[in-house]
MIPATI-214992 format. One record per residue (C-alpha): y negated, x negated, z. Coordinates in steps of 0.001 Angstrom, whole numbers, plus 500000, padded with zeros to 6 digits. Each point is the difference from the previous one (the first is absolute). Example, Ala and Ser with C-alpha at 12.3 -4.5 7.8 and 13.67 -1.06 7.14 Angstrom:
! MIPATI-214992
504500487700507800
496560498630499340
***
This chain:
! MIPATI-214992
720600392874570059
501125496648500169
498991497048502207
497617498326498125
497947503315499490
499039499663503821
498330496811499157
497845501644497576
498801503102501741
499574497485503455
497642498376497449
498259503462498664
499415501738503314
499264497508502485
499269497094497386
497995497087502813
502443501773503417
502178496749500953
503933499288498726
499931497080501485
499366498316502754
500048496869501710
499881495440498577
499353502327496699
498332503124499329
500263502532496657
498150503233500075
501830503251498025
498254499345496717
500586495626500517
503837501237500875
500102502416496868
498870497107497404
501813497347501279
503198502385499546
498989500692496854
499785496534499076
503420499132501364
501934502694498186
498075499181496960
501233496307500080
503140500666501181
500232502228496600
498222497697497761
500821496618501178
503556500646501492
501659502348497360
500795502453503943
501349502986498670
500680503441501310
502425499901502296
500139495968500692
500870499010503137
497450497305501516
501251497971502882
497099498979502800
500716497699502626
497033499066502349
499155500830503955
497676501920501007
496964499943497501
496413502230499159
501330499057495783
503565502190500874
497766502864499068
498708498533497070
503063499115498457
501642503616501177
497586501443498419
500041498413496769
503761500309500048
499526503919500501
497336500560497011
502326497753497559
502679502017500591
501898497401501316
502340500406503254
499333497928503359
502058497629501632
499029498552503320
501617497474501271
500697498348503399
498906496766499926
502519499062502235
502931500671497687
501540496513498996
501334499478496760
503534501342500500
498499503846500958
496988499412497599
502889499382497003
501821503126501054
496686501604499683
498926499076497328
503568500263497951
500010504435501236
495933499915498740
499248498086497505
496505499826499675
498011498946497116
497311497702501880
499891498743503679
496647499942501941
499617497185502846
497076497452501063
500134496610500851
501503500394503087
503783501544498712
499876498528496752
502682497441500620
502176502542501171
500048501466495815
501118497176498877
502690500039498448
499869503623499191
499267500639496027
497165502529499449
496266499542499483
497572499424503616
496859500763500110
498630498263503779
497757502222501884
497082496923500524
500781497763496868
500243502907497486
499002503513500506
496101499580500498
499317498376496645
503171502822498440
497987502549501859
496551498912498594
501053499812496660
501585503580499575
497393502532500061
499141502487503265
500993503512497340
502447501802501540
503018499406497774
501307502299497433
503253500497502292
497990501051502747
501279503766499120
502935499355498284
501686499221502882
502020503405501482
501106500875503446
504171499501499366
498675496063499166
500664497201501602
498356498868502818
501309497558502087
503558498355501184
499794499401503839
503389497517500286
501220500972503949
499773496923502725
503786500535500982
501209497089501820
502842498994498432
501408501801495901
498101499498496402
496317501644500934
499980503843498621
496925500967497714
498705503556500759
498502501407497504
497252502479499639
497367501596497484
496694500698500614
500326503408500788
502008499304502582
498345497254502172
496453502562499652
501788502799501399
501343497544502448
496116498323500381
498605503779500393
502368500236503371
498909496785501332
496318501191499968
500958503187501777
501831498556501962
497946497204501309
496699501263499119
499095496903497657
496448501584498388
497264498039497539
498218498658502654
503426498278501569
500016496709500540
503949499016499430
500933496523501304
503222499509498826
501913497069501653
503731500892498904
501313498427497060
498956502063496971
503075499369497820
502043502420502198
496839501945501189
498305500933496669
500702503757500817
499216500561503469
496431497371500184
498415499476496412
500695503074498187
498501502732502401
496688498190500033
500288499780496741
500448503106499434
497133501028501873
497389497519499643
500189498663503342
499447495752500658
502819498081500447
500512496215501397
502774497001499881
500903497790502307
502886498054499844
503312501506501431
500883496437501416
499999498745504053
499050503583500486
496930498620502669
498790503282502813
496668497868500625
498630499393496342
501522503970498930
497555501311503082
498049497918498731
499509500944496548
500369503622500960
496873499935501923
498038498147497105
500620501955496745
499861503225501938
503901501135499046
500692503357500659
503729500035498721
502846496945500590
503962500281499666
501976497593502590
503558499685500649
501366499787503212
499974496473501159
496577499532498605
498915503242502655
502120498065502862
497573496991499319
497445501994500345
500897501207502838
501049496252501845
497309497806497956
497545501867499971
497266499489503467
499409503341500973
496105498778499649
500206499994496013
501941503650499885
496164501439498941
500701498259497320
502099502571498660
497589502991500496
499298500871496699
504129500871499075
499842503513499322
504075499525499056
502090497645500793
503676500361498179
502895498836500681
504124499413498757
502683498433498902
501866499987503578
500149501479502991
497184499715503422
501258500044503532
498429503003500722
498377498793503075
498702496985497711
498689502968498267
498214501371502883
498661496699500882
498000499794496205
498959503875500268
498557499126503171
498914496850499259
498195500198496251
499637504190500553
501251502632497787
500080498419496873
503723499481498944
501955501661497192
503495498902499822
501875500274496638
503595500734499614
501319499624496536
501605497387497260
498855498163496621
502445502655498215
497641502653500761
496093497969499886
500854500126503541
498466502793502077
502866502116501260
498732501239503293
496303499405502069
499895500105503870
496680500530499514
497153499038502373
500484503523502249
503143499683500347
499524496357501612
497695501917502033
502057502509501077
502953497587501068
497924498126502521
498985503578501092
502448502503499784
503392498802498203
500755496102501009
503229500077497502
497311500962496462
499433496349500884
503352499269498733
500298501868496660
498607499543496163
498047503796500521
500449502551497063
500095500001496612
497024499261498212
498409501811497253
502260500505496867
503150498396500872
502620501841500988
502034498685503416
503064500803500938
502877498311502761
503489500757498125
503595499877501154
502238498464497474
500131503467497808
496957500129499931
498854503019502505
497276499656502110
501005498571503248
499294502078503788
496873499289502023
501476496843502277
502805498978497561
500213496812497653
500121500126496328
498093497774496614
495946500502499590
500230501187495940
496624500414498167
499060501699497168
496584500430498510
497796499517496822
499583495909501581
503771499336500058
500381497232497802
501607499984496469
503031498119500736
500554495857500166
499020498453497538
502626499583497336
502432500954502669
501672502860499072
503056499140502841
497812499869502980
497898502541498570
502822502838500408
501028498842503149
496352500327501547
498779503188498272
502579502701500801
499297503259498899
496489499692499331
500147498298503277
498781496190500383
502771499411503382
498499497402502560
502618498687501756
498134500899503550
501506501187502379
497959503389502034
499730502774502243
497380502493499386
498028502275502995
499197503535499998
496194499761498851
501704497923497253
498956496228501246
502480497167498706
501675498215502189
501364496915497863
503027498291502198
500698497313498059
500965498544496034
504007501194499501
500807496601498939
498565498682503215
502096502548502455
502233497193502280
503405501166499753
501892499037503827
503395501866500991
499934502363497303
495809501703501329
497062499130497892
497100498411501984
496125500334498503
498542496087500833
496657501823500354
501073501393503118
500052496989501665
497849498629498360
497409502327501693
501515499230502838
499390496295499674
496090500079498698
499398501554502908
500215497119501851
496691498059500603
501508496443498003
501254501550497165
497949499735497211
503314500239497298
503093502142500129
502733500362497728
503485501091501253
503018499291497436
503886500224500093
501110497220499570
504764499266499603
501974501005503263
503707499680500036
500258503088502731
497743502487499047
499093499214496064
496354499219500625
498211498618503428
496312500283500440
497589497219500016
496633500498500681
497704497106498179
496537499491501121
496454498088500110
498423499749502869
495497500705500067
498512496975500932
499753498319503868
502353501864501044
504185499710500476
502804501793500294
503744499640500006
502576501150497844
501549500905504367
497055501796500256
499286501669496717
503442501573500986
499825501021503209
496589502138498729
502631501537497354
502046501103503125
497903501277501956
498083502165497570
501333503489498036
502377497549498096
504053501632500533
501855496402500685
501195499915496444
497315499465498406
498695497039502267
500356497131498200
502294496954500055
497439497636499861
496496499115499651
498863497402497291
496606498763499497
497892499058497497
496358498802499417
499001502552497857
502789502276498098
500453499826496193
497572502949497459
500807500948496574
496780500795497925
498629503099501132
499889498403503894
503093501570500977
503041498099502559
502574499209497108
503156500696502201
501909499364497282
499083496323499839
500902499721503669
503078501981499930
501100497694496955
500193497098502456
502865502099501385
501412501352497881
499881498072496529
500900501799496701
502435502295502262
497587502938501043
498962501830497019
497755502340500648
***
């Protein structure tokens, strides 16, 4: 089995079912023929060879699925790029991936100036190329084996060179099967893809392709909760995935009189960063038990643990601490919390989360040193500190690299951030350690306030002091910003905040 065959099987089984919805609409048969044409064009007009990397530099648009399918059927390797990458980062990615070809559109064409490789412009070239090629399945369709390369996903780190997370067809199809089970995706589902394709291909696009669900795309830039709710209603969307920042905007900027517009949603996934339990309870109470929280990492294709819909309800009704959990291990993945010697920690003790299973990455592309550091004794090391309870629910304490070391004590920023998020004026909060000559690190909170609210340093520090936090965990100061910096998948970029204080001095 390979990803290209999923297009053919959907067309054979349910040719008239919708495959892509929205401004551009295609059914399964049309999408299968379109991807055949693109595959044949890549093979014949551009001489694509098996395993060649093809870079795709566009924002979310329906042609992403068409191009991805063409690459897969031709035996190439899809390299989705973050359209926000600057020239230096693009050069680093291209030096590593060495793509044979780049596909972009009119909006992003200028970003590829200076790179010596063939370029296909979706807006100018793709239709003509596809129309000139055969609609028959390419000869390569059945030659692509499960262990052949499918994609490279470049990590969205905020410092250092991007690393290419390398997957074959077998790994991503195994993960897509898990995603269909966890998110209850079937051929009747309509999935609105809001987060960028380059980072979400394994959690959004591929599960839909595997099971035959319809997909719609919306630009990931400048998330507008009112527009999003309108699209959900108009398109009868049953599934979607948002990052916590977007969910907070739904809570704060969508009028309650418009909540009914989200009524068709059966599953709304979220992940990439924590949500305070109070805000999570507000989401469930307002929009219903439709939420599934994902915890994982790009290196395992995405899913490690899931806090399922019923867990959210149970957290509201019986065990409120579950809303602080990232759930229990998912299907087909082994999740452990281990000490530095690789032994499982006892209930309530802290250790590092490690993953094992069939959808762990092949490795970092052309980076054996980083691969050996992350994949040790068959286990993918996450760098996350966590605890596990008696039912197997995992609680992320923080990233190991984010721990603040103050007076010899390890302090988890998330404990302080959760307190700040309970303040009615706080929209976003990030707590970091900054240099301190006496204590080693001082605690600084950087906060963005909700529109129409106010708070100052003294008020928020008093709020923390009156909470459950011990005195050593109270921020020395609170600084304010209009918004906090984010990386490509919407996570608050702590490294960018820290660099303002440490420069190049703190390597973590």
